[in-house]
PAKOL-93214 format. One record per residue: residue in one letter; x, y, z of N, C-alpha, C in turn; residue number from 1. Coordinates in steps of 0.1 Angstrom, whole numbers, m for minus. Layout:
res, n.X, n.Y, n.Z, ca.X, ca.Y, ca.Z, c.X, c.Y, c.Z, n
A, X, Y, Z, X, Y, Z, X, Y, Z, NUM
...
***
This chain:
res, n.X, n.Y, n.Z, ca.X, ca.Y, ca.Z, c.X, c.Y, c.Z, n
X, m699, 1041, 1173, m691, 1044, 1161, m676, 1044, 1165, 1
X, m669, 1036, 1158, m654, 1035, 1160, m647, 1043, 1149, 2
X, m637, 1050, 1153, m629, 1058, 1144, m615, 1052, 1143, 3
X, m611, 1049, 1131, m598, 1043, 1128, m590, 1051, 1119, 4
X, m577, 1053, 1122, m568, 1060, 1113, m557, 1050, 1108, 5
X, m554, 1052, 1095, m544, 1043, 1089, m533, 1053, 1084, 6
X, m520, 1051, 1088, m510, 1060, 1084, m498, 1052, 1078, 7
X, m495, 1054, 1065, m484, 1047, 1059, m479, 1056, 1047, 8
X, m466, 1058, 1045, m462, 1067, 1035, m464, 1061, 1021, 9
X, m466, 1048, 1020, m469, 1042, 1007, m484, 1042, 1005, 10
X, m489, 1049, 995, m503, 1050, 993, m510, 1037, 991, 11
X, m504, 1028, 983, m510, 1015, 981, m512, 1007, 993, 12
X, m501, 1007, 1002, m502, 1000, 1014, m512, 1006, 1024, 13
X, m512, 1019, 1024, m522, 1026, 1033, m536, 1022, 1029, 14
X, m539, 1021, 1015, m552, 1018, 1010, m555, 1003, 1014, 15
X, m545, 994, 1013, m548, 980, 1016, m551, 978, 1031, 16
X, m544, 986, 1039, m546, 985, 1054, m560, 990, 1057, 17
X, m563, 1001, 1051, m577, 1007, 1053, m588, 998, 1049, 18
X, m585, 991, 1038, m595, 981, 1033, m597, 970, 1043, 19
X, m586, 965, 1049, m587, 955, 1059, m595, 959, 1071, 20
X, m593, 972, 1075, m600, 977, 1086, m615, 978, 1083, 21
X, m618, 983, 1071, m632, 983, 1066, m639, 969, 1066, 22
X, m631, 960, 1062, m636, 946, 1061, m639, 941, 1075, 23
X, m630, 943, 1085, m632, 939, 1098, m645, 945, 1104, 24
X, m646, 958, 1102, m658, 965, 1107, m671, 959, 1102, 25
X, m671, 956, 1089, m682, 949, 1083, m685, 936, 1088, 26
X, m674, 928, 1090, m676, 914, 1095, m681, 914, 1109, 27
X, m677, 924, 1117, m681, 925, 1131, m695, 932, 1133, 28
X, m700, 937, 1121, m713, 944, 1122, m712, 957, 1130, 29
X, m701, 964, 1130, m699, 976, 1138, m698, 988, 1129, 30
X, m705, 999, 1133, m704, 1012, 1125, m690, 1018, 1128, 31
X, m684, 1024, 1118, m671, 1029, 1119, m667, 1038, 1107, 32
X, m656, 1045, 1109, m651, 1054, 1099, m636, 1052, 1098, 33
X, m631, 1050, 1087, m616, 1048, 1085, m611, 1059, 1077, 34
X, m600, 1066, 1083, m594, 1077, 1076, m580, 1074, 1073, 35
X, m575, 1076, 1060, m562, 1072, 1056, m553, 1084, 1055, 36
X, m540, 1083, 1060, m530, 1093, 1059, m518, 1087, 1052, 37
X, m511, 1095, 1044, m498, 1091, 1039, m487, 1100, 1044, 38
X, m490, 1109, 1052, m480, 1118, 1059, m483, 1119, 1074, 39
X, m474, 1114, 1082, m476, 1114, 1096, m479, 1128, 1102, 40
X, m473, 1138, 1096, m475, 1152, 1101, m490, 1156, 1100, 41
X, m497, 1151, 1090, m511, 1155, 1089, m519, 1148, 1100, 42
X, m516, 1135, 1102, m523, 1128, 1113, m520, 1135, 1127, 43
X, m508, 1138, 1129, m504, 1145, 1142, m512, 1158, 1143, 44
X, m512, 1166, 1132, m519, 1179, 1133, m534, 1178, 1135, 45
X, m540, 1168, 1128, m554, 1166, 1130, m558, 1163, 1144, 46
X, m550, 1155, 1151, m553, 1151, 1164, m549, 1162, 1175, 47
X, m537, 1167, 1174, m532, 1176, 1184, m537, 1191, 1182, 48
X, m540, 1195, 1170, m545, 1208, 1167, m560, 1209, 1164, 49
X, m565, 1200, 1157, m579, 1201, 1153, m588, 1192, 1162, 50
X, m582, 1184, 1171, m590, 1176, 1181, m596, 1164, 1175, 51
X, m591, 1158, 1164, m597, 1146, 1159, m595, 1135, 1169, 52
X, m606, 1126, 1170, m605, 1115, 1179, m604, 1102, 1171, 53
X, m595, 1093, 1175, m595, 1080, 1169, m594, 1069, 1181, 54
X, m601, 1058, 1178, m601, 1047, 1188, m589, 1038, 1185, 55
X, m586, 1037, 1172, m575, 1027, 1168, m567, 1034, 1157, 56
X, m554, 1032, 1158, m545, 1038, 1147, m536, 1027, 1142, 57
X, m535, 1025, 1129, m526, 1015, 1123, m514, 1024, 1118, 58
X, m502, 1021, 1123, m490, 1029, 1121, m479, 1021, 1115, 59
X, m473, 1026, 1104, m461, 1021, 1099, m450, 1028, 1107, 60
X, m440, 1020, 1112, m429, 1026, 1120, m419, 1033, 1112, 61
X, m416, 1028, 1100, m405, 1034, 1092, m411, 1044, 1082, 62
X, m413, 1056, 1087, m418, 1067, 1078, m409, 1078, 1077, 63
X, m408, 1085, 1066, m399, 1097, 1066, m404, 1108, 1075, 64
X, m394, 1116, 1080, m398, 1127, 1088, m399, 1124, 1103, 65
X, m409, 1116, 1106, m412, 1112, 1120, m415, 1097, 1120, 66
X, m408, 1089, 1128, m411, 1075, 1128, m424, 1072, 1135, 67
X, m430, 1061, 1133, m443, 1057, 1140, m441, 1057, 1155, 68
X, m429, 1053, 1160, m427, 1053, 1174, m427, 1067, 1180, 69
X, m420, 1076, 1173, m420, 1090, 1177, m434, 1096, 1177, 70
X, m442, 1093, 1166, m455, 1098, 1165, m464, 1093, 1176, 71
X, m463, 1080, 1179, m471, 1074, 1190, m469, 1081, 1203, 72
X, m456, 1084, 1206, m453, 1092, 1218, m459, 1105, 1219, 73
X, m459, 1112, 1207, m465, 1126, 1207, m480, 1125, 1208, 74
X, m486, 1114, 1203, m501, 1113, 1203, m507, 1110, 1217, 75
X, m498, 1103, 1225, m504, 1098, 1238, m510, 1108, 1247, 76
X, m505, 1120, 1248, m512, 1130, 1257, m526, 1134, 1252, 77
X, m527, 1134, 1239, m540, 1138, 1233, m550, 1126, 1232, 78
X, m545, 1114, 1231, m553, 1102, 1230, m548, 1091, 1239, 79
X, m549, 1093, 1252, m543, 1083, 1261, m548, 1069, 1260, 80
X, m561, 1068, 1256, m567, 1055, 1255, m567, 1048, 1241, 81
X, m561, 1055, 1231, m561, 1050, 1218, m553, 1036, 1217, 82
X, m558, 1027, 1209, m551, 1015, 1206, m543, 1016, 1193, 83
X, m530, 1013, 1194, m521, 1014, 1182, m516, 1001, 1178, 84
X, m517, 998, 1165, m511, 986, 1159, m499, 991, 1151, 85
X, m487, 986, 1154, m475, 990, 1147, m473, 979, 1136, 86
X, m469, 984, 1124, m465, 975, 1113, m451, 979, 1109, 87
X, m442, 969, 1110, m428, 972, 1107, m420, 960, 1103, 88
X, m409, 962, 1096, m401, 951, 1092, m389, 949, 1102, 89
X, m388, 958, 1112, m377, 957, 1121, m382, 952, 1135, 90
X, m378, 940, 1138, m383, 934, 1150, m378, 940, 1163, 91
X, m367, 948, 1163, m362, 954, 1175, m371, 964, 1181, 92
X, m381, 969, 1173, m390, 979, 1178, m400, 973, 1187, 93
X, m402, 960, 1187, m412, 953, 1195, m409, 956, 1210, 94
X, m396, 957, 1214, m393, 959, 1228, m397, 973, 1232, 95
X, m394, 983, 1224, m398, 997, 1226, m413, 998, 1227, 96
X, m420, 990, 1220, m435, 991, 1219, m441, 989, 1233, 97
X, m435, 981, 1241, m440, 978, 1255, m441, 991, 1262, 98
X, m432, 1000, 1261, m432, 1013, 1269, m442, 1022, 1264, 99
X, m448, 1021, 1252, m458, 1029, 1248, m472, 1023, 1248, 100
X, m472, 1011, 1255, m485, 1003, 1256, m492, 1001, 1243, 101
X, m484, 997, 1233, m489, 994, 1220, m498, 981, 1220, 102
X, m509, 982, 1214, m519, 971, 1214, m513, 958, 1207, 103
X, m507, 960, 1196, m502, 948, 1188, m491, 953, 1179, 104
X, m482, 943, 1176, m470, 945, 1168, m471, 935, 1156, 105
X, m471, 940, 1144, m473, 932, 1132, m461, 933, 1123, 106
X, m454, 922, 1121, m442, 922, 1111, m448, 924, 1097, 107
X, m441, 932, 1089, m446, 935, 1075, m447, 922, 1067, 108
X, m437, 913, 1069, m437, 901, 1061, m449, 892, 1064, 109
X, m456, 894, 1075, m468, 886, 1078, m480, 895, 1079, 110
X, m480, 906, 1072, m490, 916, 1073, m504, 911, 1069, 111
X, m505, 903, 1059, m518, 899, 1054, m526, 891, 1065, 112
X, m520, 881, 1071, m526, 873, 1081, m527, 879, 1094, 113
X, m516, 885, 1099, m515, 890, 1112, m523, 903, 1114, 114
X, m522, 912, 1104, m528, 925, 1105, m543, 923, 1107, 115
X, m549, 915, 1098, m564, 913, 1099, m568, 908, 1113, 116
X, m561, 899, 1118, m564, 893, 1131, m562, 904, 1142, 117
X, m551, 912, 1141, m549, 923, 1151, m560, 933, 1151, 118
X, m564, 937, 1139, m575, 947, 1138, m588, 941, 1144, 119
X, m591, 929, 1141, m603, 922, 1146, m603, 922, 1161, 120
X, m591, 918, 1167, m590, 918, 1181, m592, 932, 1187, 121
X, m586, 942, 1181, m587, 955, 1186, m602, 960, 1186, 122
X, m608, 958, 1174, m622, 963, 1172, m631, 956, 1182, 123
X, m630, 943, 1184, m638, 936, 1193, m636, 941, 1207, 124
X, m624, 943, 1211, m621, 948, 1224, m627, 962, 1226, 125
X, m626, 971, 1216, m631, 984, 1217, m646, 984, 1219, 126
X, m653, 974, 1211, m667, 973, 1212, m671, 969, 1226, 127
X, m663, 960, 1232, m666, 955, 1246, m664, 967, 1256, 128
X, m653, 974, 1254, m650, 984, 1263, m660, 995, 1263, 129
X, m666, 998, 1251, m676, 1008, 1251, m688, 1005, 1259, 130
X, m690, 992, 1261, m702, 988, 1269, m699, 985, 1283, 131
X, m686, 985, 1287, m682, 981, 1301, m681, 994, 1310, 132
X, m691, 995, 1318, m692, 1007, 1327, m695, 1003, 1341, 133
X, m687, 1008, 1350, m690, 1005, 1364, m699, 1016, 1370, 134
X, m710, 1012, 1376, m720, 1022, 1380, m721, 1023, 1395, 135
X, m719, 1035, 1400, m721, 1038, 1415, m735, 1044, 1417, 136
X, m743, 1038, 1424, m757, 1043, 1426, m760, 1044, 1441, 137
X, m763, 1056, 1445, m767, 1059, 1459, m781, 1066, 1459, 138
X, m786, 1070, 1471, m799, 1077, 1471, m798, 1091, 1464, 139
X, m786, 1096, 1464, m785, 1110, 1459, m778, 1111, 1445, 140
X, m771, 1100, 1440, m764, 1102, 1428, m763, 1089, 1420, 141
X, m761, 1090, 1407, m757, 1078, 1399, m745, 1083, 1391, 142
X, m734, 1075, 1392, m722, 1078, 1385, m717, 1066, 1377, 143
X, m714, 1069, 1364, m709, 1058, 1356, m695, 1060, 1352, 144
X, m687, 1050, 1354, m672, 1051, 1351, m668, 1040, 1341, 145
X, m664, 1044, 1329, m659, 1033, 1320, m647, 1026, 1326, 146
X, m647, 1013, 1324, m636, 1004, 1329, m622, 1010, 1325, 147
X, m621, 1014, 1312, m608, 1018, 1307, m603, 1030, 1314, 148
X, m611, 1038, 1321, m607, 1050, 1327, m602, 1048, 1342, 149
X, m605, 1036, 1347, m601, 1033, 1361, m586, 1029, 1361, 150
X, m578, 1037, 1369, m564, 1034, 1371, m562, 1023, 1382, 151
X, m568, 1026, 1393, m567, 1016, 1404, m578, 1018, 1414, 152
X, m580, 1009, 1423, m591, 1010, 1433, m584, 1006, 1446, 153
X, m586, 1014, 1457, m580, 1012, 1469, m590, 1012, 1481, 154
X, m587, 1005, 1491, m595, 1005, 1503, m594, 1019, 1510, 155
X, m605, 1025, 1514, m605, 1037, 1521, m616, 1036, 1532, 156
X, m611, 1031, 1544, m620, 1028, 1555, m630, 1018, 1551, 157
X, m643, 1021, 1552, m654, 1012, 1548, m658, 1014, 1533, 158
X, m650, 1022, 1526, m653, 1025, 1512, m643, 1019, 1503, 159
X, m646, 1018, 1490, m636, 1015, 1480, m635, 1028, 1472, 160
X, m623, 1032, 1470, m620, 1045, 1463, m615, 1041, 1449, 161
X, m623, 1045, 1439, m620, 1043, 1425, m613, 1055, 1419, 162
X, m601, 1053, 1415, m592, 1064, 1411, m591, 1064, 1395, 163
X, m594, 1075, 1389, m593, 1077, 1375, m584, 1090, 1373, 164
X, m580, 1093, 1361, m572, 1104, 1358, m580, 1117, 1362, 165
X, m593, 1116, 1362, m601, 1128, 1365, m604, 1130, 1380, 166
X, m600, 1120, 1388, m603, 1122, 1402, m606, 1108, 1409, 167
X, m612, 1109, 1421, m616, 1097, 1429, m630, 1097, 1432, 168
X, m636, 1085, 1430, m650, 1083, 1433, m651, 1072, 1444, 169
X, m659, 1074, 1454, m660, 1064, 1465, m674, 1057, 1465, 170
X, m673, 1044, 1468, m685, 1036, 1469, m684, 1028, 1482, 171
X, m695, 1028, 1489, m695, 1021, 1502, m697, 1006, 1501, 172
X, m686, 1000, 1496, m685, 986, 1494, m671, 981, 1497, 173
X, m669, 969, 1499, m655, 963, 1501, m648, 962, 1488, 174
X, m635, 961, 1488, m627, 959, 1476, m632, 947, 1469, 175
X, m634, 936, 1477, m638, 923, 1471, m651, 925, 1463, 176
X, m661, 932, 1469, m673, 934, 1462, m672, 941, 1449, 177
X, m664, 952, 1449, m661, 959, 1436, m654, 950, 1426, 178
X, m644, 943, 1431, m636, 933, 1422, m646, 923, 1416, 179
X, m655, 918, 1424, m664, 907, 1419, m674, 914, 1409, 180
X, m678, 926, 1411, m687, 933, 1402, m680, 936, 1389, 181
X, m668, 940, 1389, m660, 943, 1377, m659, 931, 1368, 182
X, m655, 920, 1375, m654, 907, 1368, m647, 908, 1354, 183
X, m635, 913, 1355, m627, 915, 1343, m612, 912, 1345, 184
X, m606, 905, 1335, m592, 901, 1336, m582, 912, 1338, 185
X, m586, 924, 1334, m577, 936, 1335, m574, 940, 1349, 186
X, m583, 936, 1359, m582, 941, 1372, m575, 930, 1381, 187
X, m565, 934, 1389, m557, 925, 1396, m553, 931, 1410, 188
X, m555, 923, 1420, m550, 927, 1434, m535, 927, 1433, 189
X, m529, 938, 1438, m514, 939, 1440, m511, 940, 1455, 190
X, m522, 942, 1463, m520, 942, 1477, m534, 940, 1483, 191
X, m535, 936, 1495, m548, 934, 1501, m557, 946, 1500, 192
X, m551, 958, 1499, m559, 970, 1499, m559, 978, 1486, 193
X, m554, 971, 1475, m553, 978, 1462, m555, 969, 1450, 194
X, m563, 973, 1441, m565, 966, 1428, m561, 975, 1417, 195
X, m553, 970, 1408, m548, 978, 1397, m554, 974, 1384, 196
X, m556, 983, 1374, m560, 980, 1361, m548, 978, 1352, 197
X, m547, 966, 1347, m534, 962, 1340, m532, 970, 1327, 198
X, m543, 975, 1321, m541, 983, 1309, m533, 995, 1311, 199
X, m532, 1000, 1324, m524, 1012, 1327, m510, 1010, 1333, 200
X, m507, 997, 1334, m494, 994, 1340, m483, 994, 1330, 201
X, m473, 1003, 1332, m462, 1004, 1323, m451, 994, 1326, 202
X, m448, 992, 1339, m437, 983, 1343, m438, 980, 1357, 203
X, m432, 969, 1361, m430, 965, 1375, m415, 967, 1379, 204
X, m413, 976, 1388, m399, 980, 1392, m398, 982, 1407, 205
X, m388, 975, 1413, m385, 977, 1427, m397, 975, 1436, 206
X, m405, 964, 1432, m416, 961, 1440, m428, 970, 1438, 207
X, m428, 978, 1428, m438, 988, 1425, m445, 986, 1411, 208
X, m458, 988, 1411, m464, 988, 1397, m465, 1003, 1393, 209
X, m457, 1006, 1382, m456, 1019, 1377, m466, 1021, 1366, 210
X, m475, 1031, 1367, m486, 1033, 1357, m481, 1043, 1347, 211
X, m488, 1044, 1336, m484, 1053, 1325, m485, 1068, 1330, 212
X, m494, 1070, 1340, m496, 1083, 1345, m485, 1087, 1355, 213
X, m475, 1078, 1357, m463, 1079, 1366, m467, 1077, 1380, 214
X, m479, 1072, 1383, m482, 1068, 1397, m475, 1055, 1399, 215
X, m469, 1053, 1411, m463, 1041, 1415, m470, 1035, 1427, 216
X, m474, 1022, 1426, m482, 1016, 1436, m474, 1004, 1442, 217
X, m473, 1003, 1455, m465, 992, 1461, m472, 978, 1459, 218
X, m464, 968, 1456, m469, 955, 1454, m465, 947, 1466, 219
X, m474, 940, 1473, m470, 933, 1485, m462, 920, 1481, 220
X, m453, 916, 1490, m445, 904, 1486, m453, 892, 1483, 221
X, m464, 890, 1490, m473, 879, 1487, m479, 879, 1474, 222
X, m480, 891, 1468, m487, 892, 1455, m477, 894, 1443, 223
X, m464, 897, 1446, m455, 900, 1436, m453, 890, 1425, 224
X, m452, 877, 1428, m450, 867, 1418, m462, 866, 1409, 225
X, m474, 866, 1415, m486, 866, 1406, m488, 878, 1398, 226
X, m485, 890, 1403, m486, 902, 1395, m477, 901, 1383, 227
X, m464, 897, 1385, m455, 896, 1374, m460, 886, 1363, 228
X, m465, 875, 1368, m470, 865, 1359, m482, 870, 1351, 229
X, m491, 876, 1358, m503, 881, 1351, m500, 892, 1341, 230
X, m491, 901, 1345, m487, 912, 1336, m480, 906, 1323, 231
X, m471, 897, 1325, m464, 891, 1314, m474, 884, 1305, 232
X, m484, 877, 1311, m494, 870, 1303, m502, 880, 1295, 233
X, m506, 891, 1302, m514, 901, 1295, m507, 908, 1284, 234
X, m494, 912, 1286, m486, 918, 1275, m484, 908, 1264, 235
X, m482, 895, 1267, m480, 885, 1257, m492, 884, 1248, 236
X, m504, 886, 1253, m516, 884, 1246, m520, 897, 1238, 237
X, m513, 908, 1241, m517, 921, 1235, m506, 928, 1228, 238
X, m495, 921, 1225, m484, 927, 1218, m479, 918, 1207, 239
***
């Protein structure tokens, strides 16, 4: 079940965007619920105070009281993995959107065509992510880690240490074995001893990959060019 929130201060626009989301869910054959808001404060309260969960949020940037950009920043601690699609008539916001890891940016003047495609891409990715789990199995335990929760993986002696926001899990395999098993474009070597999950990379600065969680991982000189190219390509496809 996917949960989608639509927030726009214009009721007719909010209804149209919600209808587009409903249509995409139907087309993809996925169960889901779409909730519409015309006041950003209500959306913020439902998430931060009442614990509402959403997988995808469609946000108008220019709203009275609190802009969509400000709202997205406030929502991130409560919903770190939520995908956000910004809808706006001001192109300058696209640059700021990178810092909030926005899934897609849709100009209002192209809303009809671009919004539907953006929602469809997000919904399909969410459906895939729900089923992508890395499993660690030993004689004494079975542990399942969703791909989206993996921040990075590093070599730890004869083990590979899989680091998430909740802690570290070790598996007695080489980094290359784990990388091959993940088989996903989001994972990239930044050093012989470290693989990073691109969805958590905020920026590359001073030879470091800076994650949203403020972790900074060193990028080896031999990998720096490829890392920059892959991140630029990844951002280009998701913004």
